[in-house]
C-alpha positions as CSV (number, residue, x, y, z in Angstrom):
1,M,-47.9,-34.4,-58.1
2,P,-51.5,-35.5,-57.8
3,K,-53.6,-35.8,-60.9
4,N,-56.0,-33.0,-60.2
5,H,-53.2,-30.5,-59.8
6,T,-52.3,-31.0,-63.4
7,N,-55.3,-32.0,-65.0
8,Y,-58.3,-29.4,-64.8
9,A,-61.1,-30.0,-67.1
10,G,-61.9,-26.2,-67.2
11,D,-58.5,-25.0,-68.5
12,A,-60.0,-23.4,-71.4
13,A,-62.7,-21.5,-69.5
14,L,-60.2,-20.5,-66.9
15,K,-57.7,-19.2,-69.5
16,T,-60.5,-17.1,-71.1
17,A,-61.7,-15.8,-67.5
18,L,-57.9,-14.9,-66.9
19,S,-57.6,-13.0,-70.2
20,Q,-60.9,-11.2,-69.8
21,A,-59.7,-10.2,-66.4
22,G,-56.6,-8.6,-68.0
23,T,-54.0,-10.9,-66.6
24,D,-51.6,-13.0,-68.6
25,A,-51.1,-15.5,-65.8
26,R,-50.2,-18.9,-66.9
27,I,-52.4,-21.9,-66.0
28,D,-49.6,-23.7,-64.4
29,D,-48.6,-20.8,-62.2
30,V,-52.3,-20.4,-61.1
31,R,-52.4,-24.3,-60.2
32,D,-49.4,-23.9,-58.0
33,L,-50.6,-20.8,-56.4
34,I,-54.0,-22.4,-55.6
35,A,-52.2,-25.6,-54.2
36,G,-50.5,-23.1,-51.8
37,V,-53.8,-21.4,-50.9
38,V,-55.3,-24.7,-50.2
39,G,-52.2,-25.5,-47.8
40,S,-52.9,-22.4,-46.0
41,A,-55.4,-21.0,-43.4
42,T,-56.9,-18.4,-46.0
43,N,-60.8,-18.6,-45.4
44,D,-61.9,-16.1,-47.8
45,D,-61.4,-15.0,-51.5
46,A,-58.8,-12.3,-50.9
47,W,-56.1,-14.6,-52.3
48,M,-57.5,-14.1,-55.7
49,T,-56.0,-10.6,-55.6
50,L,-52.7,-12.2,-55.9
51,I,-53.6,-13.3,-59.5
52,T,-55.4,-10.0,-60.5
53,P,-56.4,-7.0,-58.3
54,T,-60.0,-7.0,-59.5
55,P,-61.1,-10.6,-60.2
56,D,-64.6,-10.5,-61.9
57,D,-67.4,-12.9,-61.3
58,A,-66.4,-15.4,-64.1
59,L,-62.9,-15.7,-62.8
60,R,-63.9,-16.2,-59.3
61,E,-66.1,-19.0,-60.3
62,Q,-63.2,-20.8,-62.3
63,L,-60.7,-20.3,-59.6
64,N,-63.1,-21.5,-56.9
65,A,-63.7,-24.7,-59.1
66,L,-60.1,-25.4,-59.5
67,K,-59.4,-24.8,-55.8
68,S,-62.1,-27.3,-54.9
69,L,-60.5,-29.7,-57.2
70,I,-57.0,-29.3,-56.0
71,K,-58.3,-29.7,-52.3
72,E,-59.5,-33.1,-52.9
73,D,-55.9,-34.1,-53.8
74,F,-54.8,-33.1,-50.3
75,A,-57.5,-34.6,-48.3
76,T,-55.3,-36.6,-46.1
77,E,-57.4,-38.0,-43.2
78,L,-55.1,-36.7,-40.5
79,S,-58.0,-36.9,-37.8
80,V,-57.8,-40.8,-37.7
81,R,-55.2,-42.9,-36.1
82,P,-52.9,-43.9,-39.1
83,S,-52.0,-47.5,-39.9
84,G,-48.6,-49.0,-39.5
85,E,-47.9,-48.6,-43.3
86,R,-46.6,-45.1,-42.8
87,L,-43.9,-46.2,-40.3
88,E,-43.0,-49.0,-42.4
89,A,-42.6,-46.7,-45.4
90,L,-40.5,-44.5,-43.2
91,R,-38.3,-47.4,-42.3
92,S,-37.8,-48.6,-45.9
93,E,-36.6,-45.0,-46.5
94,L,-34.2,-45.3,-43.5
95,S,-32.7,-48.3,-45.0
96,A,-32.5,-46.8,-48.5
97,Q,-30.6,-43.8,-46.9
98,D,-28.3,-45.9,-44.9
99,L,-29.8,-44.4,-41.6
100,D,-30.7,-46.3,-38.4
101,G,-33.4,-43.8,-37.4
102,F,-35.0,-40.3,-37.9
103,L,-36.1,-37.5,-35.8
104,I,-39.6,-36.3,-36.4
105,P,-40.5,-33.0,-34.5
106,R,-44.1,-31.5,-34.4
107,T,-42.8,-28.1,-35.9
108,D,-41.8,-26.4,-39.0
109,E,-38.9,-24.5,-40.4
110,H,-39.7,-21.4,-38.1
111,Q,-40.3,-23.6,-35.0
112,G,-43.8,-22.4,-34.8
113,E,-46.7,-23.5,-32.5
114,F,-49.2,-23.5,-35.4
115,V,-48.0,-25.1,-38.5
116,A,-49.5,-25.3,-42.1
117,P,-50.8,-28.9,-43.1
118,R,-47.7,-29.5,-44.9
119,A,-45.7,-29.4,-41.7
120,E,-47.9,-31.8,-39.7
121,R,-45.3,-34.6,-40.2
122,L,-45.6,-36.0,-36.6
123,R,-49.4,-36.1,-36.9
124,W,-49.3,-37.9,-40.2
125,L,-47.0,-40.5,-39.0
126,T,-48.3,-41.1,-35.3
127,G,-51.9,-39.6,-35.2
128,F,-50.8,-37.3,-32.3
129,S,-52.4,-33.9,-32.8
130,G,-50.9,-31.9,-29.9
131,S,-49.1,-28.7,-30.4
132,A,-45.6,-29.9,-29.0
133,G,-44.0,-33.3,-29.4
134,L,-41.3,-35.4,-31.1
135,A,-40.8,-38.9,-32.3
136,I,-37.9,-40.9,-32.8
137,A,-38.1,-43.9,-35.1
138,L,-35.6,-46.6,-35.4
139,I,-35.5,-49.6,-37.5
140,D,-36.8,-51.8,-34.7
141,R,-38.4,-49.5,-32.2
142,A,-40.1,-46.0,-31.8
143,A,-40.7,-43.5,-29.3
144,I,-43.0,-40.3,-29.0
145,F,-42.3,-37.6,-26.4
146,V,-45.0,-35.1,-25.1
147,D,-45.4,-32.7,-22.3
148,G,-47.6,-33.0,-19.2
149,R,-50.5,-31.3,-21.3
150,Y,-50.7,-34.3,-23.5
151,T,-49.9,-37.5,-21.4
152,L,-53.5,-38.7,-21.6
153,Q,-54.1,-37.5,-25.2
154,V,-51.2,-39.1,-26.7
155,R,-52.4,-42.5,-25.6
156,Q,-55.7,-41.9,-27.0
157,Q,-54.5,-40.9,-30.5
158,T,-51.5,-43.0,-31.0
159,N,-50.8,-46.6,-31.5
160,I,-48.6,-47.2,-28.4
161,E,-47.5,-50.5,-29.6
162,S,-45.7,-48.8,-32.3
163,F,-44.8,-45.4,-30.3
164,T,-43.9,-45.9,-26.8
165,P,-45.1,-42.6,-25.1
166,H,-42.6,-40.7,-22.9
167,H,-42.9,-37.5,-20.8
168,L,-40.9,-34.8,-22.5
169,I,-39.3,-33.6,-19.2
170,E,-39.2,-36.7,-16.9
171,S,-37.9,-39.0,-19.8
172,P,-36.4,-36.5,-22.2
173,P,-35.5,-37.6,-25.9
174,D,-31.8,-37.1,-25.3
175,R,-31.8,-39.5,-22.6
176,W,-33.7,-42.0,-24.8
177,I,-31.2,-41.4,-27.7
178,T,-28.2,-42.3,-25.4
179,E,-29.9,-45.3,-24.1
180,N,-31.2,-46.6,-27.4
181,L,-28.6,-45.9,-29.8
182,S,-25.2,-48.1,-30.1
183,A,-21.6,-47.5,-31.6
184,G,-21.7,-46.6,-35.3
185,M,-25.6,-46.0,-35.4
186,K,-26.7,-42.9,-37.6
187,L,-29.6,-40.9,-36.6
188,G,-30.9,-38.6,-39.4
189,Y,-32.5,-35.2,-38.8
190,D,-33.8,-32.4,-40.9
191,P,-31.6,-29.2,-40.2
192,W,-34.5,-27.0,-40.9
193,L,-36.9,-28.4,-38.2
194,H,-34.7,-28.5,-35.3
195,S,-33.3,-25.4,-33.3
196,Q,-29.5,-25.3,-33.0
197,S,-29.7,-25.8,-29.2
198,A,-31.9,-29.0,-29.8
199,I,-29.4,-30.5,-32.3
200,E,-26.6,-29.7,-30.0
201,R,-28.2,-31.5,-27.1
202,F,-29.1,-34.5,-29.3
203,Q,-25.6,-34.6,-30.7
204,K,-24.2,-34.7,-27.1
205,A,-26.6,-37.5,-26.3
206,A,-25.6,-39.5,-29.3
207,R,-21.9,-39.2,-28.7
208,K,-22.3,-40.7,-25.3
209,S,-23.2,-44.0,-27.2
210,D,-20.5,-43.4,-30.1
211,A,-23.4,-42.8,-32.4
212,E,-23.8,-39.7,-34.6
213,L,-26.4,-37.4,-35.9
214,I,-26.8,-37.0,-39.8
215,P,-28.4,-34.1,-41.4
216,V,-30.5,-35.0,-44.4
217,R,-31.0,-32.8,-47.5
218,K,-34.6,-34.2,-48.0
219,N,-36.9,-34.8,-45.1
220,L,-37.7,-38.5,-45.1
221,I,-41.4,-38.0,-44.1
222,D,-41.6,-35.9,-47.2
223,L,-40.3,-38.6,-49.5
224,V,-43.1,-41.0,-48.2
225,W,-46.0,-38.6,-47.7
226,T,-47.4,-38.8,-51.2
227,D,-50.2,-36.5,-50.7
228,Q,-48.6,-33.9,-48.7
229,P,-50.0,-30.5,-49.1
230,S,-48.1,-27.7,-50.7
231,R,-46.2,-25.0,-49.1
232,P,-48.8,-22.3,-48.0
233,V,-49.6,-19.2,-49.9
234,S,-51.9,-16.5,-48.4
235,P,-51.9,-12.6,-49.0
236,I,-49.7,-10.5,-47.0
237,V,-51.4,-7.4,-46.0
238,P,-50.2,-4.2,-44.1
239,H,-51.3,-4.0,-40.4
240,D,-52.7,-0.6,-39.8
241,I,-50.8,1.9,-37.5
242,R,-53.9,2.5,-35.6
243,F,-53.7,-1.0,-34.3
244,S,-50.0,-1.3,-34.2
245,G,-49.0,2.1,-32.5
246,K,-45.6,2.4,-34.1
247,S,-44.5,2.5,-37.7
248,S,-42.2,-0.3,-39.1
249,G,-39.6,2.3,-39.4
250,E,-39.8,3.4,-35.8
251,K,-39.5,-0.1,-34.8
252,R,-36.7,-1.3,-37.1
253,H,-34.6,1.6,-36.1
254,E,-35.1,1.2,-32.2
255,V,-34.1,-2.6,-32.5
256,A,-31.3,-1.8,-34.7
257,Q,-29.8,0.7,-32.2
258,T,-29.4,-2.3,-29.8
259,L,-27.4,-4.0,-32.6
260,E,-25.2,-1.0,-33.2
261,M,-24.6,-0.5,-29.6
262,N,-23.2,-3.9,-29.3
263,G,-21.0,-3.7,-32.6
264,T,-23.4,-6.3,-34.2
265,D,-23.7,-6.2,-38.0
266,A,-27.1,-7.9,-38.3
267,A,-29.6,-10.0,-36.7
268,V,-31.2,-13.3,-38.3
269,L,-34.9,-13.2,-37.8
270,T,-36.7,-16.8,-38.3
271,L,-39.8,-16.3,-36.2
272,P,-42.6,-15.1,-38.3
273,D,-44.4,-13.3,-35.4
274,S,-41.3,-11.1,-35.0
275,I,-41.1,-10.4,-38.7
276,A,-44.8,-9.5,-38.6
277,W,-44.5,-7.2,-35.8
278,L,-41.3,-5.6,-37.1
279,L,-42.7,-4.9,-40.6
280,N,-46.3,-4.3,-39.5
281,V,-47.7,-7.0,-41.9
282,R,-50.0,-9.9,-41.3
283,G,-50.8,-13.1,-43.4
284,S,-52.7,-16.5,-43.0
285,D,-50.2,-19.0,-44.0
286,V,-51.1,-20.9,-40.8
287,G,-54.1,-21.5,-38.7
288,H,-55.0,-19.3,-35.7
289,T,-52.2,-16.8,-36.0
290,P,-51.9,-14.2,-38.7
291,L,-48.6,-14.9,-40.0
292,A,-46.7,-15.0,-43.2
293,L,-44.0,-17.4,-43.1
294,S,-40.8,-15.7,-44.1
295,Y,-37.2,-14.9,-42.9
296,A,-35.5,-11.6,-42.4
297,I,-32.0,-10.2,-41.8
298,L,-32.3,-7.0,-39.9
299,R,-29.0,-4.8,-40.3
300,K,-27.6,-2.4,-38.0
301,D,-28.7,0.6,-40.1
302,G,-32.4,-0.4,-39.7
303,S,-32.9,-1.8,-43.2
304,V,-34.1,-5.2,-43.7
305,D,-33.7,-8.0,-46.3
306,W,-37.0,-9.9,-46.3
307,F,-37.1,-13.4,-47.8
308,V,-40.6,-14.3,-48.9
309,D,-42.6,-16.1,-51.5
310,L,-43.1,-13.1,-53.9
311,R,-46.5,-14.5,-55.0
312,K,-47.9,-13.7,-51.4
313,L,-47.5,-9.8,-51.9
314,V,-50.7,-8.0,-52.3
315,P,-50.8,-5.1,-54.7
316,G,-49.2,-1.9,-53.3
317,L,-47.5,-3.7,-50.2
318,T,-43.9,-3.0,-51.6
319,E,-44.6,0.7,-51.7
320,T,-46.1,0.6,-48.2
321,L,-43.1,-1.1,-46.7
322,G,-40.8,1.6,-48.3
323,N,-37.1,1.4,-49.8
324,E,-35.4,0.4,-46.4
325,I,-37.0,-3.2,-47.0
326,A,-35.3,-5.4,-49.7
327,I,-37.9,-8.1,-50.7
328,Q,-36.0,-11.0,-51.9
329,P,-37.1,-14.7,-53.1
330,M,-37.3,-17.1,-50.2
331,D,-34.7,-19.4,-51.7
332,D,-32.2,-16.6,-51.4
333,F,-32.1,-16.9,-47.7
334,G,-29.4,-19.5,-47.5
335,K,-27.0,-17.7,-49.9
336,R,-27.3,-14.5,-48.0
337,L,-26.5,-16.3,-44.7
338,S,-23.4,-17.7,-46.4
339,E,-22.4,-14.2,-47.7
340,L,-22.5,-13.1,-44.0
341,G,-20.4,-16.0,-42.8
342,A,-17.9,-15.3,-45.7
343,A,-17.6,-11.9,-44.8
344,G,-16.8,-12.8,-41.1
345,A,-19.8,-10.6,-39.9
346,K,-21.0,-10.2,-36.5
347,V,-24.5,-11.8,-36.5
348,R,-26.9,-12.1,-33.7
349,T,-29.3,-15.1,-33.9
350,D,-31.2,-17.2,-31.2
351,P,-29.9,-20.8,-30.9
352,A,-33.3,-21.6,-29.0
353,T,-35.5,-20.7,-32.0
354,A,-33.4,-20.5,-35.2
355,A,-33.0,-23.6,-37.3
356,A,-29.8,-25.5,-37.2
357,Y,-29.6,-25.0,-40.9
358,V,-29.2,-21.1,-40.1
359,F,-26.0,-21.9,-38.0
360,D,-24.6,-24.1,-40.7
361,Q,-25.0,-21.6,-43.5
362,L,-23.4,-18.8,-41.1
363,S,-20.0,-20.8,-40.9
364,G,-17.3,-18.1,-40.8
365,A,-19.5,-15.4,-39.2
366,E,-19.0,-14.3,-35.5
367,I,-22.3,-15.6,-33.9
368,L,-23.8,-13.8,-31.0
369,R,-26.1,-16.5,-29.4
370,E,-28.6,-14.3,-28.1
371,E,-32.5,-14.1,-27.9
372,D,-34.4,-12.6,-31.1
373,P,-34.0,-8.8,-30.5
374,C,-37.8,-8.3,-31.4
375,A,-39.1,-10.6,-28.8
376,L,-38.9,-8.3,-25.8
377,P,-40.2,-5.0,-27.3
378,K,-42.9,-7.0,-29.1
379,A,-43.9,-8.2,-25.7
380,I,-44.2,-4.9,-24.3
381,K,-47.4,-3.4,-25.6
382,N,-47.7,0.3,-26.4
383,E,-50.6,2.3,-25.5
384,A,-52.5,1.7,-28.9
385,E,-51.9,-2.0,-28.6
386,I,-53.2,-2.1,-25.0
387,A,-56.3,0.0,-25.9
388,G,-57.1,-2.2,-28.8
389,T,-56.8,-5.3,-26.5
390,R,-59.1,-3.8,-24.0
391,T,-61.8,-3.4,-26.9
392,A,-61.2,-6.8,-28.3
393,H,-61.8,-8.2,-24.8
394,E,-65.0,-6.2,-24.3
395,R,-66.2,-7.6,-27.7
396,D,-65.1,-11.1,-26.8
397,G,-66.6,-10.9,-23.3
398,F,-70.0,-9.9,-24.8
399,A,-69.9,-13.1,-27.1
400,L,-68.7,-15.3,-24.3
401,T,-71.4,-13.9,-21.9
402,R,-74.3,-14.6,-24.5
403,Y,-72.7,-18.2,-24.9
404,L,-72.6,-18.9,-21.1
405,H,-76.3,-17.9,-21.0
406,W,-77.1,-20.1,-23.9
407,L,-75.2,-22.9,-22.2
408,S,-77.1,-22.5,-19.0
409,E,-80.4,-22.8,-20.9
410,T,-79.6,-25.6,-23.4
411,A,-77.1,-27.9,-21.8
412,P,-79.4,-29.2,-18.9
413,K,-82.0,-30.2,-21.4
414,G,-79.5,-32.7,-23.0
415,G,-78.4,-33.3,-26.5
416,V,-75.5,-30.7,-26.4
417,T,-72.2,-32.2,-27.5
418,E,-68.7,-30.9,-27.0
419,I,-68.3,-30.2,-30.9
420,A,-71.8,-28.4,-30.9
421,A,-71.0,-26.4,-27.9
422,S,-67.6,-25.1,-29.5
423,D,-69.5,-24.4,-32.8
424,Q,-72.1,-22.3,-30.9
425,L,-69.3,-20.3,-29.3
426,R,-67.6,-19.5,-32.5
427,N,-71.1,-18.4,-34.0
428,F,-71.4,-16.0,-31.2
429,R,-67.8,-14.5,-31.8
430,A,-68.6,-14.5,-35.5
431,E,-71.8,-12.3,-34.9
432,T,-69.6,-9.5,-33.6
433,G,-68.7,-9.0,-37.3
434,A,-65.1,-8.5,-36.2
435,L,-63.8,-12.1,-35.9
436,R,-60.8,-12.9,-38.0
437,D,-60.1,-16.5,-36.6
438,L,-59.9,-18.4,-33.5
439,S,-56.7,-17.8,-31.6
440,F,-56.4,-21.6,-31.2
441,P,-58.6,-24.8,-31.6
442,T,-61.3,-24.5,-28.9
443,I,-60.9,-26.8,-26.1
444,S,-64.4,-27.9,-25.5
445,S,-64.5,-30.8,-22.9
446,T,-67.0,-32.3,-20.6
447,G,-66.7,-34.9,-17.7
448,P,-63.4,-37.1,-17.9
449,N,-62.4,-35.3,-21.2
450,G,-61.8,-32.2,-19.2
451,A,-58.9,-34.0,-17.5
452,V,-57.0,-33.8,-20.7
453,V,-55.5,-30.4,-20.5
454,H,-55.4,-29.8,-24.1
455,Y,-58.1,-31.9,-25.3
456,N,-59.4,-31.8,-28.8
457,A,-62.9,-33.2,-29.5
458,T,-63.1,-35.6,-32.4
459,A,-66.0,-37.6,-33.9
460,E,-64.7,-40.4,-31.8
461,T,-64.3,-38.8,-28.4
462,N,-67.3,-36.1,-28.8
463,R,-69.3,-36.5,-25.6
464,E,-72.6,-35.0,-24.6
465,L,-72.6,-32.5,-21.8
466,G,-74.2,-34.5,-19.0
467,S,-75.9,-33.6,-15.7
468,G,-73.6,-33.6,-12.7
469,E,-70.5,-33.1,-14.8
470,L,-68.1,-30.1,-15.2
471,Y,-67.8,-28.5,-18.7
472,L,-64.4,-26.8,-19.6
473,V,-64.3,-24.5,-22.4
474,D,-60.9,-22.8,-23.3
475,S,-61.2,-20.5,-26.2
476,G,-59.9,-17.4,-27.9
477,A,-60.3,-15.2,-30.8
478,Q,-58.2,-13.1,-33.3
479,Y,-59.4,-9.6,-33.9
480,L,-57.6,-6.9,-35.8
481,D,-57.3,-5.0,-32.5
482,G,-56.2,-7.7,-30.2
483,T,-56.0,-11.4,-29.4
484,T,-58.0,-13.1,-26.6
485,D,-57.8,-16.3,-24.7
486,V,-60.3,-17.3,-21.8
487,T,-61.2,-20.4,-19.9
488,R,-64.4,-21.0,-18.0
489,T,-65.4,-24.1,-16.1
490,V,-69.1,-24.6,-15.8
491,A,-71.2,-27.0,-13.7
492,I,-74.0,-28.8,-15.7
493,G,-76.5,-29.7,-13.2
494,T,-75.6,-30.1,-9.5
495,P,-71.8,-30.4,-8.8
496,T,-70.2,-32.6,-6.2
497,A,-68.6,-31.3,-3.2
498,E,-65.3,-32.2,-4.4
499,M,-65.8,-30.4,-7.6
500,K,-66.6,-27.3,-5.7
501,D,-63.7,-27.7,-3.3
502,R,-61.3,-28.1,-6.1
503,F,-62.8,-25.3,-8.2
504,T,-62.6,-22.8,-5.2
505,R,-59.1,-23.7,-4.5
506,V,-58.2,-22.8,-8.3
507,L,-60.2,-19.7,-8.0
508,K,-58.2,-18.7,-4.9
509,G,-55.1,-19.1,-7.0
510,H,-56.4,-17.2,-9.8
511,I,-57.2,-14.4,-7.5
512,A,-53.9,-14.3,-5.8
513,I,-52.1,-13.8,-9.2
514,A,-54.7,-11.1,-10.2
515,T,-54.3,-9.1,-7.0
516,A,-50.5,-9.4,-6.7
517,R,-48.3,-6.6,-6.3
518,F,-44.5,-7.1,-7.0
519,P,-41.4,-5.0,-7.3
520,E,-39.6,-4.0,-10.5
521,G,-37.5,-6.9,-11.6
522,T,-39.8,-9.7,-10.6
523,T,-40.1,-12.7,-12.9
524,G,-43.2,-14.9,-13.5
525,G,-41.6,-17.8,-12.0
526,Q,-41.4,-15.8,-8.6
527,L,-45.2,-15.5,-8.7
528,D,-46.1,-18.8,-9.7
529,T,-46.4,-20.3,-6.1
530,L,-49.1,-17.8,-5.5
531,A,-51.4,-19.7,-7.9
532,R,-50.7,-23.1,-6.4
533,A,-50.7,-22.5,-2.6
534,S,-54.2,-23.2,-1.9
535,L,-54.1,-26.5,-4.0
536,W,-50.7,-27.5,-2.3
537,Q,-52.3,-27.1,1.0
538,A,-54.6,-30.1,0.0
539,G,-51.9,-32.2,-1.6
540,L,-52.8,-30.9,-5.1
541,D,-51.2,-29.3,-8.2
542,F,-51.4,-29.0,-11.8
543,D,-49.0,-29.9,-14.5
544,H,-48.7,-26.8,-16.8
545,G,-47.6,-23.3,-16.4
546,T,-49.9,-20.7,-14.7
547,G,-49.4,-18.1,-17.6
548,H,-48.1,-17.4,-21.0
549,G,-47.7,-14.2,-22.9
550,V,-50.1,-13.1,-25.6
551,G,-49.6,-11.0,-28.6
552,S,-51.4,-8.1,-30.2
553,Y,-53.3,-9.7,-33.2
554,L,-50.4,-12.0,-33.2
555,G,-49.6,-15.2,-31.2
556,V,-51.8,-16.4,-28.5
557,H,-48.8,-17.9,-26.9
558,E,-45.8,-15.3,-26.9
559,G,-42.6,-15.1,-25.0
560,P,-40.2,-14.3,-23.5
561,H,-42.3,-13.7,-20.3
562,R,-44.4,-16.2,-18.5
563,I,-45.6,-17.3,-15.1
564,S,-44.5,-21.1,-14.4
565,K,-42.4,-23.1,-12.0
566,G,-39.5,-23.1,-14.3
567,A,-36.6,-20.9,-12.9
568,G,-35.4,-17.9,-15.1
569,G,-37.5,-16.0,-17.5
570,V,-37.4,-12.2,-18.0
571,A,-38.7,-9.8,-15.6
572,L,-42.2,-8.6,-16.0
573,K,-42.7,-5.1,-17.4
574,P,-45.7,-2.8,-17.8
575,G,-47.2,-3.4,-21.2
576,M,-46.8,-7.3,-20.9
577,I,-49.9,-9.2,-21.5
578,V,-50.0,-12.6,-19.7
579,S,-52.6,-15.3,-19.0
580,N,-53.6,-16.0,-15.5
581,E,-55.0,-19.8,-15.7
582,P,-54.4,-22.1,-12.7
583,G,-56.1,-25.4,-12.8
584,Y,-56.8,-28.8,-11.4
585,Y,-57.3,-32.1,-13.2
586,K,-58.8,-35.5,-11.9
587,A,-57.8,-38.3,-14.4
588,D,-61.1,-39.9,-15.8
589,A,-63.2,-37.6,-13.9
590,F,-63.1,-33.8,-14.6
591,G,-60.9,-30.8,-15.2
592,I,-61.0,-27.3,-13.9
593,R,-59.3,-24.1,-15.2
594,I,-60.1,-20.4,-14.8
595,E,-58.3,-18.2,-17.2
596,N,-58.2,-14.4,-17.7
597,L,-55.7,-12.3,-19.5
598,V,-54.0,-9.6,-17.4
599,V,-51.6,-6.8,-18.4
600,V,-48.7,-5.6,-16.2
601,R,-49.1,-1.9,-15.0
602,I,-47.5,0.4,-12.5
603,C,-49.3,0.2,-9.2
604,D,-50.6,3.8,-8.7
605,A,-52.0,3.0,-5.4
606,L,-48.5,2.6,-4.1
607,A,-47.1,5.9,-5.4
608,D,-45.1,6.4,-2.3
609,A,-43.5,2.8,-2.3
610,E,-39.8,2.7,-1.7
611,R,-39.4,0.6,-4.9
612,T,-41.3,0.8,-8.1
613,T,-44.1,-1.6,-8.0
614,Y,-46.2,-3.2,-10.3
615,E,-49.6,-5.0,-10.5
616,F,-52.0,-6.6,-13.0
617,E,-55.0,-5.2,-14.6
618,T,-57.5,-8.0,-15.7
619,L,-58.6,-7.7,-19.4
620,T,-60.9,-10.6,-19.7
621,L,-64.5,-10.1,-18.9
622,A,-67.0,-12.9,-18.4
623,P,-68.8,-14.5,-15.4
624,I,-67.1,-17.0,-13.3
625,D,-69.6,-19.8,-12.2
626,L,-70.8,-19.0,-8.6
627,N,-72.4,-22.4,-8.5
628,L,-69.0,-23.8,-8.0
629,V,-67.7,-21.5,-5.4
630,V,-67.4,-22.4,-1.6
631,A,-67.5,-19.0,0.1
632,D,-66.4,-20.4,3.4
633,L,-63.1,-21.5,1.9
634,M,-62.4,-17.8,0.8
635,T,-61.1,-14.9,2.7
636,Q,-62.9,-11.8,2.7
637,S,-60.5,-10.0,0.5
638,E,-61.0,-12.8,-2.1
639,I,-64.7,-12.4,-1.9
640,D,-64.4,-8.6,-2.4
641,W,-62.2,-9.2,-5.5
642,L,-64.8,-11.6,-7.0
643,N,-67.8,-9.4,-6.2
644,A,-65.9,-6.4,-7.7
645,Y,-64.9,-8.3,-10.9
646,H,-68.4,-9.6,-11.4
647,A,-69.8,-5.9,-10.7
648,R,-67.4,-4.8,-13.6
649,V,-68.5,-7.7,-15.8
650,F,-72.2,-6.8,-15.6
651,D,-71.6,-3.1,-16.0
652,M,-69.4,-3.7,-19.2
653,M,-71.7,-6.3,-20.6
654,K,-75.3,-5.3,-19.9
655,E,-75.8,-3.2,-23.0
656,G,-77.1,-4.9,-26.0
657,L,-78.3,-8.2,-24.3
658,G,-81.7,-9.5,-24.6
659,D,-84.0,-9.6,-21.7
660,A,-83.4,-13.3,-20.9
661,E,-79.6,-12.8,-21.3
662,L,-79.6,-9.8,-19.0
663,D,-81.7,-11.5,-16.3
664,W,-79.1,-14.4,-16.5
665,L,-76.2,-12.1,-16.2
666,K,-77.7,-10.4,-13.0
667,D,-77.8,-13.6,-11.4
668,A,-74.5,-14.9,-12.7
669,T,-72.7,-11.8,-11.4
670,R,-74.6,-11.5,-8.0
671,A,-72.6,-10.6,-5.0
672,I,-71.7,-13.3,-2.5
């Protein structure tokens, strides 16, 4: 344990402040709680209510002083490429554990996209900061696997002499395991950090080489990461019904009905966003998504066993939740799973998202390998959630409109960097007074950096927005009433004919999705071709999905629906929010993406249709750069859509703008 965590010069003053505030909290307990706060995404002083409901100024001062000291202990430089010493330390531990290799995924125990600092094991080891990836370290070689979004980024951030990059789809890790393991080799893994489906796939691959996968009791990275942050602690607060639209009781009993109808005793929930939705609670354990890391067992009578760090519960939360929710310590989760197994219970859990540990503990149970029962009802937003999302997009569009005007005035003068531009956009959102957090790290990229699909500007890569370049900004925000995600590509100076051609083709694909009408039962995969058709005609494409689901003050990436090349997926239903974001990327030159969020609704214009027909309502409100549009490449119906969209943007955004901003908006939304 780092020294500052256990040795605070102000102990006496802190003890006095605690006593005067009327709490008998132990100093050691306060230290541990603050270490968890430092390891969370909490960005205000609300956590102090976990120590006492009404902290006075003296106590606040002492708590903040201790927090600053503890924060220094965990100031690991994750933003720089690590030296080979970390890999060598891991390999020494492999030898000590009699293992030949170890799997290092970019995930936590909940298989989440955004993770707490403690779970950034892949980044700590390799330097790769993307949201998805996996490394396999053997004694004499190592590989890192990423998807198409990160093929350029991984080479920039990782020492490829130590970790050979592979495409997650074209050269998957299970194939690498078969080709690189030999008879008798033992590949270790942490059963908390891999889904059951993933482990079964890796086990099959290892058996082909007469090797085996070995679960470890203690994660090997945790053993060698000496200044690893603590498990996150943040206040868990109720999410008001005016935003959720339904009480927790309504949701729990509706989902429980599906269990009872199938004769299922219980469902194991390991996804924090499902639990947040089901219980109407929010937290800030991880960045960008208002989650409290926890587990739950939903029983067929609608009651829930909720396993959570009890220190996170704000005063009054237990009473708000009611007596159908039994709050239990996090460490009891494994024991309760084992009890279900011993009883031979019929239990539903999702092998694609639940950790292999869950399946191990459920030994003896009749396991129904089905999707999380909260996933679909959570994705289908109710009227209150849709209304809140519309309001959130109006607010967010106003901030983005002001930002695009600022960009048009400032960038051509020079001196604006990617990071400075990103910071300015956050400022505009913060000025709304409603910003809770960004919904993901802003992708602020210019010129060749724009070709890195999920680019993250760092001090080393930070470029100035230059004349004749394209600037791509993909950003979003978390508000209590909704989650936003929007991408705009802007020409700085005069764009080339190639840039305008590619942009217009991407815009045509965007409009094709926005105007699509489709019968009930249609999946996003069946619509995906519409977004690519214009690009395909020129021999072009993009290597990511066209759309992902979005939550309601929850995850900016939410299933089970999507729009992508991949087969399968659930049918799109009214109330589902999904992104519409085709793109094009020319390596070492520029990137283009146009993204709005849309919500599925019944197509009232076809009330007499033979089949129930759906369409999309566009939620996002922000100008699309007309300087990049080649009208001659567009059909009249596409031009009509763009003009109508811009007329709507102007009408919704005009109030409250300054004179210069309003003049700019009039031009930016002019009819073509």
